[in-house]
Z-matrix of the N, CA and C atoms (Angstrom, degrees):
N
C 1 1.449
C 2 1.518 1 109.15
N 3 1.300 2 115.17 1 138.00
C 4 1.457 3 119.76 2 179.59
C 5 1.521 4 111.21 3 -107.73
N 6 1.309 5 117.18 4 7.43
C 7 1.456 6 122.05 5 -175.65
C 8 1.530 7 108.62 6 -122.38
N 9 1.328 8 116.26 7 118.54
C 10 1.464 9 120.79 8 -176.03
C 11 1.525 10 112.13 9 -61.79
N 12 1.333 11 117.78 10 -37.51
C 13 1.471 12 120.34 11 179.49
C 14 1.525 13 111.35 12 -66.46
N 15 1.340 14 116.80 13 -39.22
C 16 1.469 15 119.59 14 177.54
C 17 1.532 16 110.51 15 -65.31
N 18 1.322 17 115.97 16 -37.42
C 19 1.464 18 119.75 17 177.43
C 20 1.526 19 110.27 18 -63.46
N 21 1.326 20 116.91 19 -45.59
C 22 1.471 21 120.55 20 178.81
C 23 1.526 22 110.48 21 -60.25
N 24 1.346 23 116.82 22 -42.79
C 25 1.467 24 120.74 23 178.01
C 26 1.530 25 111.04 24 -61.29
N 27 1.324 26 116.60 25 -41.66
C 28 1.465 27 120.92 26 -178.57
C 29 1.531 28 110.75 27 -66.76
N 30 1.320 29 116.86 28 -41.90
C 31 1.468 30 120.81 29 177.92
C 32 1.521 31 109.85 30 -62.99
N 33 1.320 32 116.70 31 -43.47
C 34 1.469 33 120.36 32 178.23
C 35 1.529 34 110.11 33 -60.72
N 36 1.332 35 117.56 34 -41.39
C 37 1.460 36 122.49 35 177.76
C 38 1.531 37 110.67 36 -60.23
N 39 1.334 38 116.66 37 -45.12
C 40 1.471 39 120.79 38 179.84
C 41 1.524 40 110.29 39 -63.27
N 42 1.330 41 117.00 40 -45.36
C 43 1.468 42 120.29 41 177.70
C 44 1.532 43 110.95 42 -58.07
N 45 1.331 44 115.92 43 -46.05
C 46 1.466 45 122.03 44 -176.14
C 47 1.525 46 111.69 45 -67.12
N 48 1.323 47 117.93 46 -44.03
C 49 1.464 48 120.48 47 -172.94
C 50 1.521 49 114.44 48 -86.19
N 51 1.331 50 117.33 49 -26.07
C 52 1.467 51 118.97 50 -178.08
C 53 1.523 52 112.83 51 -111.92
N 54 1.325 53 116.42 52 -10.77
C 55 1.457 54 122.00 53 -175.96
C 56 1.531 55 111.77 54 49.73
N 57 1.311 56 113.54 55 43.91
C 58 1.464 57 120.02 56 177.16
C 59 1.527 58 108.89 57 -142.23
N 60 1.299 59 114.89 58 178.17
C 61 1.454 60 119.71 59 -179.99
C 62 1.524 61 110.56 60 -77.79
N 63 1.309 62 115.37 61 163.95
C 64 1.460 63 121.38 62 177.46
C 65 1.521 64 108.42 63 -120.77
N 66 1.292 65 115.53 64 146.93
C 67 1.454 66 121.32 65 177.64
C 68 1.517 67 107.80 66 -118.53
N 69 1.306 68 117.00 67 126.55
C 70 1.466 69 121.72 68 176.87
C 71 1.518 70 107.66 69 -119.14
N 72 1.308 71 116.15 70 130.03
C 73 1.450 72 121.14 71 179.44
C 74 1.524 73 109.24 72 -113.15
N 75 1.311 74 115.64 73 144.94
C 76 1.457 75 120.11 74 173.75
C 77 1.523 76 108.15 75 -77.65
N 78 1.330 77 117.03 76 131.93
C 79 1.459 78 120.55 77 176.74
C 80 1.522 79 108.48 78 -76.26
N 81 1.316 80 116.03 79 131.20
C 82 1.456 81 121.85 80 177.43
C 83 1.514 82 107.38 81 -110.72
N 84 1.303 83 115.94 82 116.63
C 85 1.459 84 120.54 83 -179.98
C 86 1.524 85 108.82 84 -74.05
N 87 1.303 86 116.57 85 137.00
C 88 1.454 87 119.78 86 178.57
C 89 1.507 88 111.59 87 159.53
N 90 1.301 89 115.32 88 -165.03
C 91 1.458 90 123.01 89 -177.53
C 92 1.532 91 109.45 90 -90.46
N 93 1.314 92 116.43 91 144.93
C 94 1.463 93 123.12 92 178.25
C 95 1.535 94 107.25 93 -94.27
N 96 1.335 95 115.92 94 112.25
C 97 1.465 96 121.40 95 -175.73
C 98 1.523 97 109.21 96 -122.35
N 99 1.343 98 115.89 97 133.55
C 100 1.455 99 122.34 98 178.87
C 101 1.526 100 109.39 99 -112.84
N 102 1.334 101 116.39 100 137.02
C 103 1.464 102 120.53 101 177.88
C 104 1.524 103 108.36 102 -126.88
N 105 1.323 104 115.53 103 118.13
C 106 1.456 105 121.28 104 176.79
C 107 1.526 106 110.32 105 -86.10
N 108 1.325 107 115.84 106 141.02
C 109 1.463 108 122.08 107 176.79
C 110 1.517 109 106.64 108 -132.22
N 111 1.332 110 116.51 109 139.26
C 112 1.465 111 119.17 110 176.72
C 113 1.514 112 109.98 111 -142.17
N 114 1.326 113 113.60 112 146.25
C 115 1.449 114 120.33 113 178.44
C 116 1.512 115 111.25 114 136.07
N 117 1.311 116 114.83 115 168.80
C 118 1.465 117 122.13 116 175.30
C 119 1.526 118 108.39 117 -113.44
N 120 1.313 119 116.67 118 -66.64
C 121 1.463 120 120.83 119 179.13
C 122 1.531 121 109.80 120 -90.72
N 123 1.307 122 116.39 121 -60.51
C 124 1.468 123 121.27 122 175.92
C 125 1.520 124 107.79 123 -91.94
N 126 1.319 125 116.38 124 133.54
C 127 1.468 126 120.97 125 -175.21
C 128 1.522 127 111.96 126 -107.30
N 129 1.316 128 114.62 127 145.44
C 130 1.452 129 122.61 128 169.25
C 131 1.512 130 106.81 129 -114.17
N 132 1.315 131 116.55 130 125.30
C 133 1.460 132 121.29 131 176.58
C 134 1.521 133 106.92 132 -103.93
N 135 1.320 134 115.86 133 121.23
C 136 1.455 135 121.46 134 -178.41
C 137 1.530 136 110.30 135 -77.74
N 138 1.329 137 117.18 136 161.14
C 139 1.461 138 119.94 137 179.97
C 140 1.531 139 111.26 138 -61.42
N 141 1.328 140 117.07 139 141.85
C 142 1.470 141 120.02 140 175.88
C 143 1.525 142 110.71 141 -56.87
N 144 1.331 143 115.40 142 138.17
C 145 1.461 144 122.93 143 -175.79
C 146 1.526 145 107.10 144 -120.82
N 147 1.321 146 117.61 145 137.48
C 148 1.467 147 119.98 146 -174.47
C 149 1.522 148 112.58 147 -112.31
N 150 1.307 149 115.21 148 141.24
C 151 1.473 150 125.85 149 176.79
C 152 1.534 151 105.58 150 -102.49
N 153 1.340 152 117.01 151 118.14
C 154 1.463 153 121.47 152 -175.13
C 155 1.522 154 110.08 153 -131.30
N 156 1.327 155 115.97 154 142.95
C 157 1.467 156 122.18 155 171.43
C 158 1.531 157 106.65 156 -114.26
N 159 1.329 158 115.94 157 105.38
C 160 1.461 159 120.22 158 -173.93
C 161 1.530 160 113.70 159 -78.54
N 162 1.322 161 117.80 160 -16.19
C 163 1.470 162 120.84 161 -177.71
C 164 1.526 163 113.56 162 -116.92
N 165 1.330 164 117.96 163 15.96
C 166 1.467 165 118.28 164 -179.12
C 167 1.526 166 108.76 165 -73.71
N 168 1.321 167 114.91 166 150.66
C 169 1.456 168 120.59 167 179.33
C 170 1.520 169 110.21 168 -65.19
N 171 1.344 170 115.76 169 143.58
C 172 1.469 171 119.29 170 175.44
C 173 1.516 172 109.18 171 -58.15
N 174 1.295 173 116.14 172 138.85
C 175 1.458 174 120.80 173 179.62
C 176 1.515 175 113.75 174 87.69
N 177 1.329 176 117.66 175 -16.05
C 178 1.459 177 120.54 176 177.46
C 179 1.521 178 108.17 177 -77.27
N 180 1.327 179 117.94 178 126.24
C 181 1.466 180 118.73 179 -177.96
C 182 1.525 181 112.07 180 -67.00
N 183 1.315 182 115.36 181 145.77
C 184 1.461 183 121.79 182 176.45
C 185 1.523 184 107.99 183 -80.63
N 186 1.328 185 116.22 184 111.04
C 187 1.458 186 121.23 185 179.71
C 188 1.530 187 108.18 186 -133.10
N 189 1.321 188 116.02 187 125.67
C 190 1.463 189 121.50 188 178.96
C 191 1.531 190 108.47 189 -81.74
N 192 1.317 191 115.74 190 72.04
C 193 1.468 192 122.22 191 -178.33
C 194 1.529 193 110.59 192 -74.32
N 195 1.326 194 116.23 193 171.96
C 196 1.468 195 119.34 194 177.53
C 197 1.525 196 110.35 195 -63.05
N 198 1.330 197 117.45 196 -35.27
C 199 1.475 198 119.75 197 176.01
C 200 1.522 199 110.62 198 -61.84
N 201 1.327 200 116.13 199 -43.19
C 202 1.459 201 120.20 200 -179.62
C 203 1.532 202 111.18 201 -65.48
N 204 1.316 203 116.61 202 -33.17
C 205 1.459 204 120.28 203 -177.97
C 206 1.522 205 113.41 204 -82.14
N 207 1.344 206 118.16 205 -33.21
C 208 1.460 207 119.54 206 -167.86
C 209 1.523 208 116.40 207 -124.62
N 210 1.320 209 119.61 208 -8.82
C 211 1.462 210 121.44 209 -175.85
C 212 1.531 211 110.19 210 -103.42
N 213 1.347 212 117.95 211 102.14
C 214 1.469 213 120.93 212 -176.42
C 215 1.532 214 113.26 213 -57.99
N 216 1.315 215 117.52 214 -35.47
C 217 1.471 216 120.43 215 179.13
C 218 1.536 217 110.18 216 -64.84
N 219 1.310 218 115.88 217 -46.79
C 220 1.467 219 120.33 218 177.88
C 221 1.529 220 110.67 219 -63.90
N 222 1.324 221 117.17 220 -39.65
C 223 1.463 222 121.14 221 178.90
C 224 1.528 223 111.03 222 -59.31
N 225 1.334 224 117.29 223 -41.79
C 226 1.472 225 120.50 224 176.55
C 227 1.523 226 110.78 225 -66.40
N 228 1.327 227 115.78 226 -40.61
C 229 1.472 228 121.44 227 -178.51
C 230 1.535 229 111.85 228 -59.67
N 231 1.328 230 117.32 229 -41.68
C 232 1.469 231 120.57 230 -177.27
C 233 1.529 232 112.54 231 -96.59
N 234 1.341 233 117.33 232 0.61
C 235 1.461 234 120.75 233 179.40
C 236 1.520 235 112.78 234 65.28
N 237 1.326 236 115.66 235 47.32
C 238 1.465 237 120.59 236 -177.47
C 239 1.526 238 110.56 237 -68.01
N 240 1.308 239 114.32 238 130.17
C 241 1.458 240 121.17 239 176.94
C 242 1.528 241 107.89 240 -142.49
N 243 1.325 242 115.45 241 149.63
C 244 1.452 243 120.27 242 170.58
C 245 1.520 244 107.20 243 -130.67
N 246 1.310 245 115.59 244 153.69
C 247 1.458 246 119.54 245 178.66
C 248 1.511 247 110.69 246 176.80
N 249 1.329 248 115.82 247 -178.03
C 250 1.458 249 119.71 248 -178.27
C 251 1.526 250 110.76 249 -56.31
N 252 1.309 251 116.36 250 131.57
C 253 1.463 252 120.96 251 -179.74
C 254 1.522 253 109.68 252 -77.32
N 255 1.307 254 116.29 253 130.83
C 256 1.463 255 121.40 254 175.36
C 257 1.520 256 107.39 255 -87.26
N 258 1.314 257 116.09 256 99.98
C 259 1.461 258 122.74 257 -176.65
C 260 1.522 259 109.81 258 -125.72
N 261 1.313 260 115.73 259 157.53
C 262 1.456 261 119.27 260 173.83
C 263 1.525 262 108.60 261 -66.95
N 264 1.314 263 116.95 262 158.23
C 265 1.459 264 120.98 263 178.49
C 266 1.528 265 110.16 264 -58.03
N 267 1.323 266 116.42 265 -41.92
C 268 1.466 267 121.58 266 -179.61
C 269 1.535 268 110.60 267 -60.79
N 270 1.322 269 117.03 268 -44.89
C 271 1.466 270 121.37 269 -179.27
C 272 1.525 271 110.70 270 -66.17
N 273 1.344 272 117.50 271 -42.70
C 274 1.473 273 121.60 272 177.83
C 275 1.524 274 110.58 273 -59.87
N 276 1.337 275 116.47 274 -45.64
C 277 1.463 276 120.42 275 179.97
C 278 1.530 277 111.43 276 -64.26
N 279 1.318 278 116.07 277 -39.32
C 280 1.469 279 120.94 278 178.79
C 281 1.535 280 110.72 279 -63.31
N 282 1.338 281 117.50 280 -44.26
C 283 1.466 282 121.35 281 178.67
C 284 1.526 283 111.23 282 -65.94
N 285 1.322 284 117.02 283 -39.52
C 286 1.463 285 120.94 284 178.95
C 287 1.521 286 110.18 285 -62.70
N 288 1.317 287 116.80 286 -48.00
C 289 1.468 288 121.51 287 -179.53
C 290 1.532 289 110.76 288 -63.36
N 291 1.333 290 116.55 289 -47.01
C 292 1.466 291 120.39 290 -179.90
C 293 1.527 292 110.58 291 -61.80
N 294 1.325 293 117.29 292 -40.55
C 295 1.465 294 120.96 293 -178.54
C 296 1.521 295 111.57 294 -64.44
N 297 1.324 296 116.82 295 -42.62
C 298 1.466 297 120.55 296 176.43
C 299 1.535 298 110.30 297 -59.78
N 300 1.322 299 115.74 298 -47.29
C 301 1.466 300 120.69 299 -177.09
C 302 1.525 301 111.66 300 -64.88
N 303 1.314 302 117.52 301 -44.34
C 304 1.467 303 121.56 302 179.97
C 305 1.527 304 110.57 303 -63.96
N 306 1.329 305 116.64 304 -44.82
C 307 1.470 306 122.06 305 178.34
C 308 1.523 307 110.08 306 -55.48
N 309 1.336 308 115.69 307 -46.33
C 310 1.470 309 120.71 308 -179.89
C 311 1.530 310 111.14 309 -68.13
N 312 1.335 311 117.18 310 -46.64
C 313 1.470 312 120.72 311 -177.86
C 314 1.526 313 112.06 312 -60.46
N 315 1.324 314 116.65 313 -34.97
C 316 1.461 315 120.53 314 -179.49
C 317 1.526 316 112.74 315 -85.54
N 318 1.322 317 116.99 316 -1.04
C 319 1.465 318 120.28 317 178.57
C 320 1.515 319 112.82 318 67.44
N 321 1.325 320 117.08 319 33.27
C 322 1.464 321 120.64 320 -177.80
C 323 1.524 322 109.97 321 -77.67
N 324 1.332 323 115.44 322 156.59
C 325 1.456 324 121.22 323 178.23
C 326 1.512 325 109.12 324 -147.55
N 327 1.325 326 115.71 325 160.14
C 328 1.459 327 120.69 326 178.30
C 329 1.511 328 111.99 327 79.79
N 330 1.322 329 115.89 328 -82.26
C 331 1.460 330 120.29 329 178.44
C 332 1.513 331 109.43 330 -162.10
N 333 1.312 332 115.67 331 158.41
C 334 1.458 333 121.47 332 177.82
C 335 1.523 334 108.14 333 -161.94
N 336 1.311 335 114.44 334 166.11
C 337 1.469 336 120.24 335 173.36
C 338 1.519 337 107.71 336 -128.24
N 339 1.313 338 115.69 337 130.72
C 340 1.456 339 121.70 338 178.34
C 341 1.522 340 107.55 339 -107.06
N 342 1.324 341 115.23 340 126.32
C 343 1.463 342 121.23 341 -176.82
C 344 1.523 343 109.15 342 -104.01
N 345 1.313 344 115.77 343 129.08
C 346 1.458 345 122.12 344 -176.87
C 347 1.519 346 110.95 345 -123.85
N 348 1.312 347 114.22 346 157.98
C 349 1.460 348 122.11 347 165.02
C 350 1.523 349 104.28 348 -112.81
N 351 1.331 350 116.80 349 124.85
C 352 1.462 351 122.05 350 -179.47
C 353 1.520 352 107.69 351 -113.79
N 354 1.334 353 115.95 352 121.30
C 355 1.464 354 121.85 353 -176.85
C 356 1.536 355 110.58 354 -80.68
N 357 1.327 356 115.10 355 170.99
C 358 1.462 357 120.33 356 179.60
C 359 1.524 358 112.53 357 -59.24
N 360 1.337 359 117.18 358 -30.01
C 361 1.471 360 119.70 359 178.36
C 362 1.533 361 111.83 360 -91.61
N 363 1.341 362 116.10 361 18.67
C 364 1.467 363 124.86 362 173.04
C 365 1.525 364 114.75 363 67.57
N 366 1.332 365 117.46 364 23.10
C 367 1.462 366 120.44 365 171.04
C 368 1.525 367 107.09 366 -79.79
N 369 1.322 368 116.56 367 132.85
C 370 1.462 369 121.17 368 -179.21
C 371 1.526 370 109.64 369 -107.58
N 372 1.335 371 115.82 370 131.08
C 373 1.463 372 122.41 371 178.27
C 374 1.524 373 108.07 372 -119.93
N 375 1.324 374 116.70 373 124.86
C 376 1.457 375 120.61 374 177.90
C 377 1.522 376 108.96 375 -72.27
N 378 1.324 377 116.59 376 125.42
C 379 1.461 378 121.76 377 176.40
C 380 1.519 379 111.17 378 -95.49
N 381 1.329 380 115.49 379 -39.56
C 382 1.463 381 119.28 380 -174.03
C 383 1.523 382 109.80 381 -159.01
N 384 1.315 383 116.01 382 143.03
C 385 1.461 384 122.59 383 170.01
C 386 1.521 385 105.63 384 -110.98
N 387 1.312 386 116.51 385 109.11
C 388 1.459 387 121.99 386 -174.26
C 389 1.534 388 109.56 387 -102.35
N 390 1.348 389 118.02 388 106.05
C 391 1.463 390 120.84 389 -176.77
C 392 1.524 391 113.97 390 -78.33
N 393 1.322 392 117.71 391 -3.25
C 394 1.454 393 120.61 392 -178.29
C 395 1.538 394 109.92 393 -145.49
N 396 1.336 395 116.88 394 62.27
C 397 1.466 396 118.66 395 -176.99
C 398 1.528 397 111.84 396 -74.62
N 399 1.307 398 115.12 397 164.31
C 400 1.467 399 120.71 398 175.18
C 401 1.525 400 109.35 399 -57.49
N 402 1.319 401 117.23 400 132.86
C 403 1.462 402 120.18 401 177.56
C 404 1.529 403 111.14 402 -124.80
N 405 1.336 404 116.91 403 19.62
C 406 1.463 405 119.69 404 176.29
C 407 1.528 406 108.96 405 -60.07
N 408 1.298 407 115.86 406 157.25
C 409 1.471 408 122.90 407 -173.99
C 410 1.528 409 112.83 408 -55.73
N 411 1.327 410 117.24 409 -33.65
C 412 1.473 411 120.16 410 -176.70
C 413 1.530 412 112.70 411 -102.62
N 414 1.331 413 117.52 412 16.48
C 415 1.458 414 121.51 413 178.73
C 416 1.528 415 110.64 414 -97.88
N 417 1.334 416 115.40 415 164.00
C 418 1.458 417 122.17 416 -171.84
C 419 1.528 418 114.67 417 -55.04
N 420 1.321 419 118.18 418 -43.23
C 421 1.463 420 120.84 419 -177.81
C 422 1.530 421 110.20 420 -59.52
N 423 1.330 422 116.21 421 -51.20
C 424 1.467 423 120.57 422 -178.42
C 425 1.527 424 111.22 423 -67.26
N 426 1.325 425 117.27 424 -36.80
C 427 1.469 426 120.28 425 179.21
C 428 1.522 427 111.28 426 -67.46
N 429 1.318 428 117.01 427 -36.74
C 430 1.457 429 121.06 428 177.05
C 431 1.527 430 110.32 429 -65.97
N 432 1.323 431 116.99 430 -40.15
C 433 1.465 432 120.69 431 176.70
C 434 1.532 433 110.06 432 -65.17
N 435 1.317 434 116.44 433 -43.44
C 436 1.469 435 120.85 434 179.39
C 437 1.529 436 110.47 435 -60.47
N 438 1.312 437 116.71 436 -36.35
C 439 1.457 438 122.56 437 -179.31
C 440 1.529 439 111.92 438 -58.35
N 441 1.350 440 117.09 439 -30.22
C 442 1.461 441 120.30 440 178.36
C 443 1.532 442 111.72 441 -103.74
N 444 1.334 443 116.62 442 17.04
C 445 1.458 444 120.68 443 171.38
C 446 1.512 445 116.56 444 93.57
N 447 1.341 446 118.12 445 12.05
C 448 1.465 447 120.45 446 177.21
C 449 1.522 448 107.45 447 -97.96
N 450 1.346 449 116.64 448 106.12
C 451 1.465 450 118.02 449 -178.62
C 452 1.526 451 110.28 450 -71.77
N 453 1.316 452 115.45 451 165.29
C 454 1.465 453 120.79 452 -170.81
C 455 1.527 454 112.78 453 -60.41
N 456 1.326 455 116.79 454 -44.99
C 457 1.479 456 119.04 455 -179.34
C 458 1.531 457 110.49 456 -61.37
N 459 1.320 458 117.26 457 -42.60
C 460 1.463 459 121.00 458 179.31
C 461 1.533 460 110.62 459 -65.90
N 462 1.326 461 116.76 460 -37.76
C 463 1.465 462 120.76 461 178.34
C 464 1.523 463 110.62 462 -61.72
N 465 1.319 464 116.61 463 -50.71
C 466 1.470 465 120.61 464 -178.35
C 467 1.527 466 110.42 465 -63.22
N 468 1.332 467 116.62 466 -41.05
C 469 1.464 468 119.77 467 177.92
C 470 1.531 469 110.83 468 -61.35
N 471 1.334 470 116.34 469 -42.37
C 472 1.467 471 119.68 470 179.70
C 473 1.523 472 111.22 471 -65.64
N 474 1.334 473 117.81 472 -42.53
C 475 1.465 474 120.59 473 178.93
C 476 1.527 475 111.04 474 -62.89
N 477 1.331 476 116.66 475 -38.09
C 478 1.464 477 119.46 476 176.83
C 479 1.525 478 110.46 477 -64.86
N 480 1.334 479 117.39 478 -39.55
C 481 1.474 480 120.90 479 177.65
C 482 1.526 481 110.66 480 -61.88
N 483 1.341 482 115.97 481 -42.48
C 484 1.466 483 118.91 482 178.17
C 485 1.524 484 110.10 483 -58.53
N 486 1.332 485 116.23 484 -43.07
C 487 1.462 486 119.84 485 179.49
C 488 1.516 487 112.70 486 -64.91
N 489 1.330 488 116.37 487 -43.60
C 490 1.467 489 120.10 488 -178.30
C 491 1.529 490 112.06 489 -69.53
N 492 1.327 491 117.66 490 -28.17
C 493 1.460 492 121.33 491 -177.27
C 494 1.516 493 113.41 492 -95.89
N 495 1.304 494 117.57 493 -0.42
C 496 1.465 495 120.58 494 -177.03
C 497 1.524 496 110.51 495 -71.21
N 498 1.314 497 115.68 496 130.20
C 499 1.461 498 121.97 497 175.08
C 500 1.521 499 106.39 498 -122.96
N 501 1.336 500 117.34 499 110.93
C 502 1.472 501 118.92 500 -179.07
C 503 1.525 502 111.11 501 -65.44
N 504 1.314 503 114.63 502 145.27
C 505 1.467 504 117.93 503 177.09
C 506 1.524 505 108.57 504 -73.57
N 507 1.295 506 115.19 505 146.61
C 508 1.468 507 120.48 506 179.49
C 509 1.529 508 108.16 507 -96.05
N 510 1.304 509 116.23 508 123.49
C 511 1.452 510 121.57 509 178.60
C 512 1.523 511 107.61 510 -115.19
N 513 1.304 512 116.70 511 123.42
C 514 1.470 513 120.87 512 177.36
C 515 1.501 514 109.79 513 -78.43
N 516 1.283 515 117.29 514 125.61
C 517 1.466 516 121.41 515 -179.85
C 518 1.507 517 110.91 516 -99.13
């Protein structure tokens, strides 16, 4: 929404109809970039992977909606593609460093996918830290691993090892 009064009306509607709080996020225009991370102690950060709609109308915001993720007809309509993100070395290094730090700060283990919005001036904004992303053979996490030479069977075996070797830290309350 680009109108503050419409936003206020919508929030009031949500409060009234659901009797709960409302969350409003600022839309950040830019590229949708996913970074897979795996490991417990030593981490492997997979190459940044990009979500692109090659046939979307100009001016239509890029949003990875449920239709975009799960509706094959809609995916064909908007020309949905994912693949290695073409980023500057500086931007790739920044995403790798941020992903490692976020993974550690959130206490993640095994594997996760961090979703970013990267603006034209290469500012990266974390949209979501997903501790249980899709790992099917034809999904972004596995494809990103394959891109650096980790075949699917080896990937799944490694993720299982991470799970079997995970020792949660003990925190005294």
